[in-house]
N, C-alpha and C positions, 0 to 999 in steps of 0.2 A: 787566218783561220786556225792556226796551230796554237795560239795563245790569246787570252782575252785582250781586246783593244783598250789600252789605258788612256784615260783622259789627259790631255796636255795641261800645263799650268794655266789657270784661269778659265777652264772649261766650266760652263754653267750646269749645275745639276738639274736645272729645269728643262734641259734638252733630253733627259733620259725618259721621263714619262711619255712624251710623244712617240719616242721609239718603241716603247712598250705597247702603246696604244695601237700602233700600226699592226702589230701581231694579234693583239686581243680583239680588235674590231673585226678582223678577218675571220679568225677561228670562232668568233661569237655567232657566225652564221648558223652554227649547230642549233641554236635556239629557234630558228625559223623553220626547222624540219617539218613542223605540222602543216605548213603551207603545201608541201609536196605530198602529204599523205593521201588526201582525196583523189588527186590525179593519178597517183601510182596505183591506188586500190582499183580505180576504174580501168586504167589502161592495161594493168597486169593481172587483174582479177584476184586481188588480195583482200584479206580481212584486216581489221584494225591491229590485231596482235602482230600479224606478219609485216604490215607496213611500218610498224615501230622498230623492227629488228635492226635496220642500219643505224638508227639513232642510239638504240640500246648498246649495240656493239661498239659504237664510237665512244660512248661514255665509259664502257668497260676498258677499252684500250687507252682511253685518256688516263684513267687511274693507274693501270698497269705500266704504261710507258713512263708516266711521271715517277712511279715508284722505283722502277728499274733504271731509269735514266737520270734520276735526280743527282746521283753522285757524279755522273759524266757531265751534267750541266754545271755543277759546282767546279769541276776540274777544268773543263774546256771553255767555260765562259758563255755569256749571253749571245754573242755573235754566232758561235758554232750552233747553239741551240736554235736560234731563230732561223738559221739556214736549213737545218734538218726539218724544222716545222714547216717551212715554206715548201720544200720539196714534197714531203709526205702529204700535206693538206691539199695542195694543188693537184698532185697526182691522183689523189683519191677521187676528186671530182672528175678528172679525165677518164678514169677507169669506170666510174659510174655512168658517165655519158655514153660510153661504149655499151655498157650493160643495158641502159634504157633503149638505145637505138636497136639493139639486137634482141630485146625482150628477154634478156638473161638476168633475172633478178639477183642471182647469186653474185654477179659481178658488181651490182650496186651495193650489196652487203659487204663484199670484199673491199671495194673502192672506198665508199663513204664510211663504212663501219671500221674495217680493220686498218687499211693504209691511212685513211684520213684521221682515224682515231689516234694513231701514233703521233701525227702532226698536232692534234689537239693537245695531247699530254705534254709533249716537249715544248710546244709553243706557250702553253699555259704557265709552266713554271719558269720559262726562260728568263724573264726579267725580275722575278720576285726577290731573290736574294740580292741582286744588284740594287734594286730600289731601296731595300731596307738599309743597305750599306751607305747609299747616298743620303737617306733621310732617317738617321737614327733618332732624331728629335721628334719626328711625326710619322711613325711607321704605318699607322692605320690610314692616314690620309694618302701616303705615297702608294701603298699597295692598292688602296681603293681607287685611285686615279687610273691605274693600269687595268685592274680587274674590272673596273667600270666598263672598259671597252668590250670585254667578253660578254657582259650582260647587254651592252648596247648594240652588239653586232646585228641582232635580229631587227633592231629598229630600222636599220638600212636594208638588211637582206629580205625581210618579210614583204614590204611593198614592192621592192625591186624584183623579187622572185614572182610575186603575183602578177606584176606587169609583164614580165617575160613570158609567163605561161599564157597570159591573155593574148600576147602578140604572136608567140610561136605555136600556140595551141596546147591542149592538155593531153594530147596523145603521146605515145612513146617517143616520137621524134621531137616534139616540143619540149618534153622533159629533158631529152638528151641535149638539145641546144642550150637550155637553161643551165644544166650542169657544166657544159663546156665553157660558157661565158663566165660562170663563177670561177672555175679553175684558173683561167687565164687572168682574170681581173685581180683575184686575190694574190696571185704570184707577183704581179707588178707592185701592188700596194705593200705587201710584206717586205719587199726589197728595200723600201725606204727605212724600215726599222733596222734591218741588217746593217745598212750603211751608217746609221746614226748612233747606234748604241755604244756606250763606253762604260768602263768600270773605274771607280775612284783610285787615285794613286795611294799606295800603302803608307807613304810617309806623311800624307796630308789628311786631316780630318775631313769627312764629307760634309758635316754640318758646321754651323757657326761655332766660334770658340766658346761661346757661353752654353752651347747645347751639349747633350750627352755624347760621349764617345761611342764609336761603333763597337768597341770591345768591352764596354762597361757591363758589370753584372755577371749573372750565371752564364756559363757556356757549357753545352752538352753536345756530344757527338751524335750523329744519326744512329749509329749502332747502339749506343746506350739509351737514346731516347725511346726506341721501340720496346725497351725492357721496362719502362716506367708505367705505372697505372695512369699517370696524367696523359700520356699519349693515347691510350686506349679509351679513356673517358672522352677525350676530344674526338677520337674516331667515331664513337657512338653519337656524339653531339652533331658532328658534321653529317654523318650518314642519315640521321633522323630528319634533320633540317632540309637536306637536299631531297630526300625521298618525298617529303611533303610538298615541296615546291615543284619538283620535276613532274610529279603526277599530273599537275594542272598544265604545266608548260608544254609537255610533249603532245598533249591532246587538246590544246587550247581552242583551235578553230572548230573542230567537230563538237567539242564539249558545249561551247556557248550556243551553237546551233541546236543541239539536242535539248538544252535547258529551256529554250523558248520556242521549240518547234510547234507546240500546240497553242501558243499565244496568238493574239490578234495581229501582232507585229513580229513575225519570225525574222531571224537574223540572216541576212544575205551573205553570199560568199565573200564579197568585198568588205562587208562589215566585220566578218569573222577574221579576215586578214588584218583589218585595222585593230581588232582586239589583240591579236598576236603582237602587233607593233606597240600597242599601249603597255602590254606586259613587259616587253623588252625595255621600254622607257622606265618602268617601275624597277625592273631588275637592275638597270644601269644606275638610276638615281639612288637606290638602296646601297649600292656598292660604295659610292663615294660619300653619301650622306650619313649612313649608319656607321661605316667604318671610321669616318672622322669623328663622329660622336663618341665612339669607343675610346678615342684618345683622351676624352674628357671624363667619361664616367666609368671606364674600365671594361675589359673584355667580358668578364663573367656577368656583369650587369647587362650588357648589351645582348648577350645570348639568352638571358632570362626574358628579355623583351621578345626576341625572335621566336623562342619556343613557347613561352607562356601565352603571349598575345596571339601568336600564330594559331595555337590550338583553339582559342576562343573564336578567332576569325573563321576558321574552318567550320566550326559549329554553326555560325551564322549562315554560311553558305548552305550547309546541309539542311538547315531548318527553313530558311526563308529565301534561298537564292533564286528559286523559280518564280517568286512573286514580284520581283523588282529587278529590272536590268541594272539600274544604277547601283543597287546594293550588291548584286553579283559582281559587277565590274570593279567596284570599290574594294570589296573583300579580296578579290583575286589580285588586285594591284598591291594591296598591303602584304599578302602572302608572298608575292614575287619580290617585293622590296626587301623582305626579311630573308628570303632565299638568296638574293644577290648580296645583301649585307653580310650574311654568314660566310660566303666565299671570300669576300674582301677583308673580313676581320680575322679570319683564321691564321693568316701568316703573322699578323701582329700578336695574336694570342700565343702562337708558337715561339715568337721572338721573346715575349715576356717570360715564358716558362723555361725555354731552352737556350736562349741567347742567339747571336748571329753566326756562330762558328760554322755550323752546317745546316742553317735553317732551310736552305733550298732543298737539300736532300731529305730533311725531315718532312718538309711540306709535300714533297713528291710521294713519300711513303704514306702520308696521311690521306692523300687523294685516292688511295684504294677504297676509301669510304665512298667516294663519288662513284667509283665503278660499281660498287654494290648497290648504291642508291639508283644508279642509272638503269639497273635491271629491275629493282624492286618497284620504283615509282610507276614507270609505264606498265609493268606486268600487272600490278595490283589494279590500276585503273582500267586498262584495256581488257584484261582477262575477265574481270568481273562484269564490265560493260557488255562484253560479247556473250557471257553466260546469261546475263539478265535479259538481253535482247532475244536470245534463243528461247527464253522462258516466256516471251510475249510481252515483256515490259518495254517502256519507251520513255523519252523525255528525261527529266531529272531523276527519275527512279532508277536509271541505269547506274547512278553514281553514289547513291546513299550509303551503301555498305562500304565502298572504298573510302569515302570521306570519313566514316567512322574509324576505319583502320588508321588513317592519317593522323587523326586526333590522338589516338593511343600512342603512335610512334613519337609524336611531338612531346607528349608527357614523359616518355622514356628518355628522350634527349634532355629534357629539363632536369630530370633527376641526375643524369650523368654529369651535367655541367655543375651541379651543386657539389659533386664529389671531387672536383679539381682542387688540388693543393700545390704549394710550391714543391719543386723537385728536390729530393734528398741530395745532400752534399756528396754522397758516394758516387753519383753519376756525373759530377762536374769534371770538366777537362782542365788540366793544369795550364796556367797562363803561358808557361814557357812552350808547351807543345803547340798551343794555338798560334802563338807568334811565329814559330818556325814554319808551321803549315801555311800561314798567310804569306810569308816571305817566299816560299817555294812556288806559290801560285802567280807571283809577279813575273812578267817576261824579263829575260836577260837584257 
């Protein structure tokens, strides 16, 4: 645990993505939080804004722990990071189980939001730098494979959680048992990644001889990167894209129920849980599909798609979403595919601009945008919906104003992406310093 595990000669780089997936599929459970919202609101007498608090705090802690822990992850390696993530994420569920059983909601906020959120942040960035070093020839695809797991975690967790709540009951004891099973199961699954992960040997190229070297091109330190306008443009891009996606995702189950509550075929609880699972599938597919596409058409062009087409899709939902379930579902799936694709593409975008020297630490700092979006998205949607409901409105009218805000945020993100330019040479790291730092990171 004191140094990164180095791959022996002949080690296949294709064993590294499954190790990353074990962590990301586990922490991706966060996207299934909306399944727990209605039972918690009923059992503990909460409103929509209150029941979103654990999720919001978890996303805040994700960004903060990634930002402050990014340098530690770079220094100590992926095995150390995955172990920390395992302990925090699983402990968060156990604390939440205690909170649900004793009806102490603050324990759920502390466990799932604070402790579990630290596990989310460290676990999320733990394999990114390692994957880019193993796959310098296809960074978008490599990070997409791993981060796909974070998007796909709810594809497993959503129906699994719904089934447990059906079996254990939706009272506070049933919720506590579901949290307990989650915590123990994810601890076992994440252990597989801890045991399997490796870093490439310093003296051997990770890619084929004909591919690019891991040290080719511009190299910028994390400290210098945050002083560049490129970093802050990407911060705005990520924040706007995430806010737009997470606004739907966090309230997915009650949202689709509200949209069609007055129709002749209202959405059942099980169908709403299925919708959450579909969103998870789109989130997952977008992470590998769109990030791989970015290797072909470029990062700036793919973000033009995420933000520009995303704004148009949001407009379609706002105008026509309550008239057709297929249209509503299709538009939501497109938005969530862009949301997932944005996460998977951002490490490769950072690698293109700042190099691989400290890309994990830079990525961690950029994820503070996710923390901000994790508050903004749910707050905009839940707060406005609660106020509209208090004013006597119902159905799709609860969401019209918040969707208009999301369209505006996507336009802001589109403009920020257009401002991204290559990093000025004064921020580049000398090659000798980079080589010396890489040598020090290798175990004796």
